[in-house]
Backbone as XML, in Angstrom:
<?xml version="1.0"?>
<chain id="A" units="angstrom">
  <residue number="1" name="VAL">
    <atom name="N" x="-9.787" y="-39.377" z="-18.309"/>
    <atom name="CA" x="-8.509" y="-38.200" z="-18.727"/>
    <atom name="C" x="-9.167" y="-37.158" z="-19.155"/>
  </residue>
  <residue number="2" name="LEU">
    <atom name="N" x="-9.498" y="-37.588" z="-20.849"/>
    <atom name="CA" x="-10.252" y="-36.533" z="-21.334"/>
    <atom name="C" x="-10.664" y="-35.496" z="-20.867"/>
  </residue>
  <residue number="3" name="ARG">
    <atom name="N" x="-12.133" y="-35.920" z="-20.001"/>
    <atom name="CA" x="-12.861" y="-34.540" z="-19.543"/>
    <atom name="C" x="-11.969" y="-33.894" z="-18.539"/>
  </residue>
  <residue number="4" name="ARG">
    <atom name="N" x="-11.086" y="-34.846" z="-17.583"/>
    <atom name="CA" x="-10.542" y="-34.183" z="-17.080"/>
    <atom name="C" x="-9.322" y="-33.069" z="-17.149"/>
  </residue>
  <residue number="5" name="GLY">
    <atom name="N" x="-8.789" y="-33.091" z="-18.021"/>
    <atom name="CA" x="-7.926" y="-32.518" z="-18.325"/>
    <atom name="C" x="-8.343" y="-31.151" z="-19.782"/>
  </residue>
  <residue number="6" name="GLY">
    <atom name="N" x="-9.651" y="-31.665" z="-20.198"/>
    <atom name="CA" x="-10.504" y="-30.828" z="-21.257"/>
    <atom name="C" x="-10.923" y="-29.928" z="-20.712"/>
  </residue>
  <residue number="7" name="ARG">
    <atom name="N" x="-11.124" y="-29.868" z="-19.620"/>
    <atom name="CA" x="-11.751" y="-29.212" z="-18.171"/>
    <atom name="C" x="-10.530" y="-28.096" z="-17.329"/>
  </residue>
  <residue number="8" name="PHE">
    <atom name="N" x="-9.871" y="-29.404" z="-17.488"/>
    <atom name="CA" x="-8.540" y="-28.244" z="-16.793"/>
    <atom name="C" x="-7.714" y="-27.357" z="-18.041"/>
  </residue>
  <residue number="9" name="LEU">
    <atom name="N" x="-7.842" y="-27.711" z="-19.064"/>
    <atom name="CA" x="-7.290" y="-27.147" z="-20.371"/>
    <atom name="C" x="-7.779" y="-26.083" z="-20.914"/>
  </residue>
  <residue number="10" name="CYS">
    <atom name="N" x="-9.177" y="-26.231" z="-20.722"/>
    <atom name="CA" x="-10.652" y="-24.774" z="-20.972"/>
    <atom name="C" x="-10.085" y="-24.693" z="-20.281"/>
  </residue>
  <residue number="11" name="LEU">
    <atom name="N" x="-9.795" y="-23.797" z="-18.494"/>
    <atom name="CA" x="-9.952" y="-23.081" z="-18.300"/>
    <atom name="C" x="-8.001" y="-22.360" z="-17.934"/>
  </residue>
  <residue number="12" name="GLU">
    <atom name="N" x="-7.622" y="-22.953" z="-18.416"/>
    <atom name="CA" x="-5.945" y="-22.396" z="-18.599"/>
    <atom name="C" x="-5.900" y="-22.299" z="-20.007"/>
  </residue>
  <residue number="13" name="LEU">
    <atom name="N" x="-6.464" y="-22.073" z="-20.912"/>
    <atom name="CA" x="-6.528" y="-21.774" z="-22.341"/>
    <atom name="C" x="-7.279" y="-20.117" z="-22.154"/>
  </residue>
  <residue number="14" name="SER">
    <atom name="N" x="-8.355" y="-20.402" z="-21.376"/>
    <atom name="CA" x="-9.575" y="-19.060" z="-21.116"/>
    <atom name="C" x="-8.266" y="-18.384" z="-20.329"/>
  </residue>
  <residue number="15" name="HIS">
    <atom name="N" x="-7.769" y="-18.200" z="-19.389"/>
    <atom name="CA" x="-7.220" y="-17.363" z="-18.548"/>
    <atom name="C" x="-6.201" y="-16.877" z="-19.436"/>
  </residue>
  <residue number="16" name="VAL">
    <atom name="N" x="-5.043" y="-18.205" z="-20.546"/>
    <atom name="CA" x="-4.341" y="-17.065" z="-21.301"/>
    <atom name="C" x="-4.729" y="-16.942" z="-21.806"/>
  </residue>
  <residue number="17" name="LYS">
    <atom name="N" x="-5.521" y="-16.804" z="-22.620"/>
    <atom name="CA" x="-6.395" y="-16.692" z="-24.110"/>
    <atom name="C" x="-6.415" y="-15.292" z="-23.793"/>
  </residue>
  <residue number="18" name="MET">
    <atom name="N" x="-7.686" y="-15.313" z="-22.771"/>
    <atom name="CA" x="-8.225" y="-13.754" z="-22.156"/>
    <atom name="C" x="-7.415" y="-12.365" z="-22.325"/>
  </residue>
  <residue number="19" name="PRO">
    <atom name="N" x="-6.287" y="-12.803" z="-21.680"/>
    <atom name="CA" x="-4.843" y="-11.535" z="-21.853"/>
    <atom name="C" x="-4.151" y="-10.873" z="-22.621"/>
  </residue>
  <residue number="20" name="ILE">
    <atom name="N" x="-4.109" y="-12.479" z="-23.837"/>
    <atom name="CA" x="-3.885" y="-12.201" z="-24.940"/>
    <atom name="C" x="-4.672" y="-11.820" z="-25.706"/>
  </residue>
  <residue number="21" name="PHE">
    <atom name="N" x="-5.609" y="-11.620" z="-26.014"/>
    <atom name="CA" x="-6.653" y="-10.686" z="-26.867"/>
    <atom name="C" x="-6.928" y="-9.772" z="-26.232"/>
  </residue>
  <residue number="22" name="LYS">
    <atom name="N" x="-7.278" y="-10.122" z="-25.219"/>
    <atom name="CA" x="-6.779" y="-7.966" z="-24.779"/>
    <atom name="C" x="-5.918" y="-7.408" z="-24.812"/>
  </residue>
  <residue number="23" name="GLN">
    <atom name="N" x="-4.926" y="-7.773" z="-25.286"/>
    <atom name="CA" x="-3.623" y="-7.129" z="-24.663"/>
    <atom name="C" x="-3.956" y="-7.050" z="-26.595"/>
  </residue>
</chain>
């Protein structure tokens, strides 16, 4: 579960952090 959740979490965090950091 950690591997599957970690991959999804990483992708979601990257997409959410990218725009927040850019602004």
